C-alpha positions in Angstrom: 146.3 140.6 108.5 142.7 141.2 107.6 140.1 138.7 108.6 136.7 139.1 107.0 133.6 137.4 108.6 130.6 137.0 106.4 127.1 136.3 107.6 126.8 132.7 108.9 129.9 131.4 107.1 132.0 129.0 109.2 135.5 130.4 108.7 136.9 133.9 108.0 138.4 135.0 104.7 142.1 135.9 105.3 143.5 138.8 103.3 147.1 140.1 103.5 148.4 143.3 101.9 145.6 143.6 99.3 146.4 145.9 96.3 145.1 149.4 96.1 141.7 149.4 94.5 140.7 146.3 96.3 137.0 146.2 97.2 135.2 144.8 100.2 133.2 141.6 99.5 129.5 141.6 100.0 127.8 140.3 103.2 130.8 141.1 105.4 129.6 141.9 109.0 133.0 142.0 110.8 136.4 143.2 109.7 139.1 142.1 112.1 142.4 143.8 111.7 145.1 141.8 113.5 148.5 143.6 113.6 147.6 145.3 110.2 150.3 146.7 108.0 150.1 150.3 106.8 149.0 149.1 103.3 146.1 147.1 104.9 145.1 150.1 106.9 145.0 152.3 103.8 143.0 149.8 101.8 140.4 149.5 104.6 140.2 153.3 105.0 139.6 153.6 101.3 136.8 151.1 101.5 135.0 152.5 104.6 135.7 156.2 104.3 137.3 156.8 107.8 140.8 156.5 109.3 141.9 153.5 111.2 143.6 154.4 114.5 147.3 153.8 114.8 148.9 152.0 117.8 150.0 155.4 119.1 146.3 156.6 118.9 145.1 153.5 120.7 147.7 154.0 123.5 146.2 157.4 124.5 144.6 157.2 127.9 142.4 160.3 127.8 138.7 159.5 127.7 138.1 161.7 124.6 140.8 159.8 122.8 139.2 156.4 123.6 135.5 157.1 123.2 134.5 159.5 120.4 132.3 159.8 117.3 133.6 160.6 113.8 131.8 160.6 110.5 128.8 158.7 111.9 131.0 156.0 113.4 131.7 155.3 117.1 135.3 154.7 118.0 135.7 152.7 121.2 139.1 151.7 122.6 139.5 149.5 125.7 142.3 147.5 127.3 141.7 143.8 127.0 143.5 140.9 128.6 145.6 138.4 126.7 147.9 135.6 127.7 145.3 134.8 130.3 146.7 131.4 131.0 149.9 132.9 132.4 150.3 133.7 136.1 150.2 137.4 135.3 148.0 138.2 132.3 148.9 141.1 130.0 146.7 143.8 128.6 146.6 145.6 125.3 144.4 148.2 123.6 141.7 147.1 121.2 139.6 149.5 119.1 136.0 148.8 118.0 134.6 150.9 115.2 130.8 150.7 115.1 128.9 152.2 112.2 126.3 151.2 109.6 129.1 149.4 107.8 130.7 146.2 109.0 132.1 146.2 112.5 135.9 146.9 112.5 138.2 145.7 115.3 141.8 146.8 115.4 144.2 144.9 117.7 147.8 144.0 118.2 147.2 141.2 120.6 145.1 138.1 120.7 142.5 138.1 123.4 140.9 134.7 123.9 137.4 136.1 123.6 138.0 136.9 119.9 138.9 133.3 119.2 135.8 132.0 121.1 133.4 134.3 119.1 135.0 133.5 115.7 134.8 129.8 116.4 131.1 129.9 116.9 130.4 132.5 114.2 128.5 130.0 112.0 126.7 128.3 114.8 124.8 131.3 116.2 122.5 133.1 113.8 122.4 136.1 116.1 126.0 136.9 115.2 124.9 137.4 111.6 122.3 140.0 112.5 124.7 142.9 112.0 127.8 144.7 113.4 126.1 145.7 116.6 125.3 142.1 117.5 128.9 141.1 116.8 130.1 143.9 119.1 127.8 142.8 121.9 128.9 139.2 121.6 132.6 140.2 121.7 132.2 142.3 124.8 130.1 139.6 126.4 132.8 137.0 125.7 135.5 139.4 127.1 133.5 139.8 130.4 133.0 136.0 130.6 136.7 135.4 130.1 137.6 137.9 132.8 135.2 136.2 135.2 137.1 132.9 134.5 140.4 134.5 135.2 139.1 136.1 138.4 137.9 132.6 139.6 141.4 131.3 139.0 143.0 134.2 140.9 140.5 133.8 143.8 141.4 130.1 144.0 145.1 130.9 144.0 144.6 133.4 146.9 142.7 130.7 148.8 145.6 128.2 148.3 148.1 130.8 149.6 145.9 131.3 152.6 145.9 127.6 153.4 149.7 127.6 153.1 150.1 130.5 155.5 147.6 129.6 158.2 147.1 125.8 158.0 150.8 124.9 158.4 152.8 128.1 158.9 155.9 126.3 160.1 156.5 124.9 156.6 155.4 127.9 154.6 157.9 129.5 152.2 156.9 133.1 152.8 158.9 134.5 150.0 157.1 132.3 147.5 153.7 133.1 149.1 154.3 136.8 149.0 155.3 136.6 145.3 152.1 134.6 144.5 150.0 137.2 146.4 151.7 140.0 144.6 151.0 138.4 141.2 147.3 137.9 142.2 147.0 141.5 143.2 148.6 142.8 140.0 146.5 140.6 137.8 143.3 141.6 139.6 144.3 145.3 139.2 144.7 144.8 135.5 141.3 143.2 135.3 139.8 146.0 137.3 141.3 148.6 134.9 140.0 146.7 131.8 136.5 146.3 133.3 136.3 150.0 134.1 137.2 150.8 130.5 134.5 148.4 129.2 131.9 149.9 131.6 132.7 153.4 130.2 132.3 152.0 126.7 128.9 150.5 127.5 127.8 153.9 129.0 129.0 155.6 125.8 127.1 153.2 123.6 123.9 153.5 125.7 123.8 157.2 124.9 123.0 156.4 121.2 119.5 157.4 120.2 119.2 154.3 118.0 118.9 152.1 121.1 115.5 153.8 122.0 113.9 151.6 119.3 115.8 148.5 120.4 114.9 147.8 124.0 116.3 144.2 123.9 119.7 145.6 122.9 119.6 148.2 125.7 118.6 145.6 128.2 121.6 143.4 127.2 124.0 146.2 127.6 122.6 147.1 131.0 122.9 143.5 132.0 126.6 143.5 131.0 127.1 146.6 133.0 125.6 144.9 136.1 127.9 141.9 135.5 130.9 144.3 135.5 129.8 145.8 138.8 129.6 142.4 140.4 133.1 141.5 139.1 134.4 144.8 140.4 133.0 143.9 143.9 134.6 140.5 143.7 138.0 142.2 142.9 137.6 144.4 145.9 137.1 141.2 148.1 140.3 139.7 146.5 142.2 142.9 147.3 141.1 142.8 150.9 142.1 139.1 151.3 145.5 139.7 149.7 146.2 142.7 152.0 145.2 140.6 155.1 147.4 137.7 154.0 150.3 139.9 153.3 150.1 141.5 156.8 149.7 138.1 158.3 152.7 136.7 156.5 154.8 139.6 157.6 153.6 139.2 161.2 154.5 135.5 161.2 157.9 136.3 159.7 158.5 138.7 162.5 157.5 136.1 165.1 159.9 133.5 163.6 162.7 136.1 163.6 162.0 137.0 167.2 162.1 133.3 168.1 165.5 132.9 166.4 166.9 136.0 168.1 165.7 134.6 171.5 167.6 131.3 170.8 170.8 133.1 170.0 170.4 135.3 173.0 170.0 132.3 175.4 173.0 130.6 173.7 175.1 133.7 174.1 174.3 133.9 177.8 175.0 130.2 178.2 178.4 130.3 176.6 179.4 133.6 178.2 182.5 133.3 180.4 181.8 133.6 184.2 
């Protein structure tokens, strides 16, 4: 599916499997390819003059396969979270193609940040300023969404801590360990995504065009600082999870030792003279 966002229009234009020879409408600033078919990819390639990466290309993990320039266009692929309301969010690659033409995004998942930006497209004139501003708003929304998920994970870890230490006699340790494992796995996925976004920001900051746009450079640097603060928060969550796992295992050993003592005393008591 192709979603076309025009400057300051409230809703996107949906196009599915356009015929060959189809032309891009005027005033489009963002082309969002959501699970595109091969025909849709070919039509967009014919309109813009460069190839759209395939799912196999987007799955590559080498830095040179994720951040590169081709035909005056920047290709940026990062792993973004989706299904963030679940206990364990998932990640999927998303490619941003930045050039002097409309911004192109290629994705096979539905990160919440894309919905948030598209919903306010007609309410923020800054989004209509061009493809670069759309890219900045998308990345900013992605970082904000990850911060929200990290807050939820941190709260979950605190609740597990209360269960373990406030009333350890009634704690279901197997359930607590599962919750801690899910929190650690989710925070690790967020850390991987944030690292990719930080590399992408560094890659964009190398562009000479930003020398004449100090406000844009400042915004990107501020986003990079936000990522660093979130990464530090992830480190604190990892330390807390490790401590609580060790504590839970220690309390399990104490309980098992107590049970063994009871059986030992009972065995001695019932032993024949």
